[in-house]
N, C-alpha and C positions, 0 to 999 in steps of 0.2 A: 504493500500500500504506500510505496515510497520510491523516490529516486534520489541517488546520492553519488558523490564522487569523493574518493580518498586519493590523496596525492602527496608528493614530496617535491620540494624545490630543487632546482638544478644543482645547487651547492649542498644539498642534503641537510641544511640547517633548519628548515621548516618542514613540518608535516601538518596536514589539515584534512578536515572532513567538512563537506557542505551537503545539506539534505533538505528536501521539501516533501510534504505529504498532505493528504487529506486525512489527518490524524492529529489529535490534540498533542501539542508539545513534543513533536518528533525529535527535536533537538535535545530533549532530556534523556532519550533512550538510545538513539541510533549511534552517535559518535563516541569514539575513544581515541586518544592520541597521547604519545609520550615523546618528549624531545629527544632527538638523535636515536630513536628506537623505531617508531612507525605510527601508523594510524589504521583504524578499521571502522567499518560501519556494519552493524547488525540490524536486519530489517525483515520484512514479511512477518512471520511469526517470531518476533524478537526473542533472542536468547541473551539475556544480560550477562550471563556467565562468560560469553565469548569475549567480552571487553577485557576483564583482567587476565583471563587465560591466554587470549591472543597476544596481549602486550607482554606477558611473561615469556611466551615462546619467541616473540620478536627480540626481546631483550637478550636472549641467549644466542642470537644469530641465526635462528631458523628462517629460511627464505619464506616469502609471502605465500607461495603455492603450497609449501609444506605446512604452514600454519593453518591454512584453510583445510587441507586434507586432515590434519590432526583434530581440529575442532569438530568437523562434521562426522568423522569416524566414531567419535565418542558420544554422539548425540542421536538418540533414538528418533527424534523429531526432525532430523535433517532434511527430509523431503519437503518440509514446510518452511525452511529457513532460506534467507538470502544473506550473503556476506561478501564484503569487499575488504581487501587487506593490501597495505603497502608497507614495505620495510625501509631500513636505512639505505638499502641499495637494491638494484635489480628490478625486474618487472613487478607490477601489481598482480593480484590474483582475485578472482571472483567466483562465487558459487551461487547457483540458483537451483533450489530444490524443485523436482518435477511437480510437486503439489502446490507450488506458488500460483496465485491467481494470475491469469494472462492479462495483457502481455507481460512476460517476465523474462529477463535475461541480463547479460552484462557484456562489457567490452573492456579490455585491458591493454596496457602498454608500459613502456619503461617509466616506472615511478608513479603509476596511476591506475585506478580501476574505477569504472563507472557501472552502476547496476540499478535496476528498478523493477518493480512489479505493480500490477494493476495499472499499467500504463496504456496510453492510447495506441502505442505500437513501438516497434524498434527504433523509430526515428527519434524518440526521446533520448535513449542511451547514445545513439549516434551523435545527436546534437551536443550532449554532454562531452563526449570524447573529442569531437571536432573543435568545439569552442575551447576546450582545455589546450589542445595542441596549437591552436591559432593564437592563443593569448600569452605567449611567452614573454612579450614585452611588458606586460602588466605586472604591478606588484602582486605578490603571491595571493593574498586574501582577495584582492579584486579579481584576480584570475579565476579563483574558485567560484566566486559569486557570479561572474560573467558566464561561466559554464553552466551553473544552476539556472540562470536566467534563460540561456539558450534551450535547456531541456524543458523548462516551463513553457516557453513560447512555442516549442515543437509539439506540445500537447500535454506533457506532464502526466500527473495522476488522472486517470480517466473519470474518477469520481468528483474531481474538483480540487479546490485549494483550501488549506487551513493553517499549516505551520511550516516553519523553516528554521534552520540553525546553521551556525558556522563555528567551528572549533579549529584554532591554529595554535601550535606550540613551537617554541624556539628556546634554546638554552638562554636563560636569563632575560627572556623577552617580556616577562610580565611586569605588572605595575611596580615601579621602583626597582626593577631588576631583581626582585626577590622571589619570583616564581618563573616557571617556563610557559605558563599559559598566556600567550600573546593576545589572543582574541577568543572570547567565549560569548557569542551573541545568539539569542533565541527570539523568535517570533512565535508565540505559542498558539495564538488563535486570531487570525486576521483574514479579511477577504482577499488580500493580495500580499501574501507573506513574503514572496521573493522580492518584490519592490520595497517592502518595509525593511527587509534584511539589508538591502542595498543602502537604504537611508541610514539605518543604524550603523553600518560600517563607515559611512562618511562621517558621522558624528564621532565614532570611536577614533577614526584617523585624525580628526581635528584635535581631540582632547588628549589622546594618549600616544600618538606617534612621536618618536624621538626626532628632534630637528636635524636637518641636513647640515653638517658643519660647514660645507662650502657656501651656504646661503646666509649664515649668521651675520648680523650687523653689529659693529661695535657700539656699545651703549655710551656714546660720547658725542660731543659736538652738537650738530643740528638734530641728530636722531635723539639724543638725550633730552634736548630742549623740547622736541615734539612730544616725546613720551611723558615728560614731566607735565606739560600743559594738558595732555589728554587725561592723565591720572588726576590732576587737580580738578579738572572739569567733572570727573566722576566722584569727587569727594574723598580722594586718597591723598592726604598731605605728603608732599615731597620734601625730604630733608635737604639741608644745605649741601651735603656731600653727593647729591645726585638722586636719581629716581629709582635706584635698584630696590631699595627696601619697600617702597610703595608698590613697585611692580610685582614683587613677590607676594605682597599682601593681596593685591587685586587678582593676580593670576590664581592664587589659591581659592578665592571665592568663585572664580570662573571655571575651576577644575582644569586649568591649563598648566599645573605645576610640572608635569612631565616634559614640557617644552622649554623650561627655563634653563639658561646657561649663564653662570656668573660673568658679569661684565659685558654680556652680549645680549642680543634679542633676536629671536626667531622671527622672520618676516611674517609667518603665519600668525604669530601672537600680535605683532604690530598691526596687521590687517584687521584682526578681530577687535583690537583695542580701538582702532579708528572707527570701526563699524558701530560700536556700542556707546562711544563717548559723544557728548554734544559736539557740534561742529567746531573744530579747531583747525584753522588753516595750517597745512603742513609746510615747514620750511622748504625752500626750493631744493636744497642739497640733500634732504632726507629721501630715502627710497623705500 
């Protein structure tokens, strides 16, 4: 009752799962992933035990195809299961039990596996795979969601839409660098869950993505003057030694603390600051 994609980034630092279904909160049940280990999706007649068991096997270096074989061999209900697995290297693997509701099937390649059941037809899985392969230039999470969107637009779950989810892991990629969960977003019940997931990813990217060091601006001169004026207009007093303290205070309230860099400012933060502050003319030399 679901279509999903499990995948690994080209440099193997990121693993992720994206899923959509006419089922409440599919993102709470289907995906599992561990940084530098792999990812899997359990669906159709979901077997939640596949998640810890599959990651344990992947952790010991078992290839994705052998993980699938091992999990279904020990499962008396395997004919009703669907499973996709990708490891730290090598091709992905997928299983579709013969008792899954049609259309049901999967497609795999190097570092990915797409699968679905109760679909409008094979075009859904083909769209997932094709969009994944075509999206190599996109950031990893956006690439996953773009593939999900392609599957949805190709027909998706033949019963309709309800939920979607995205899970991405990376070593130290979580909030504050203190976990490996880079992204964990769910749309549990929505008339257009894939579009809503796309919107949530954009918000997550704004708030929690780390700034690109190449784009950072020195918090000095005209830039500092503009930032000070904007913060003052928003009611954040600026100290005589510069706007950095007020910027930290304001950014914390805006949930932008992950984008702060001492002595510099992320252009994304500056753009957001300009957008929320009362109009303050920018100095000509500020960018």
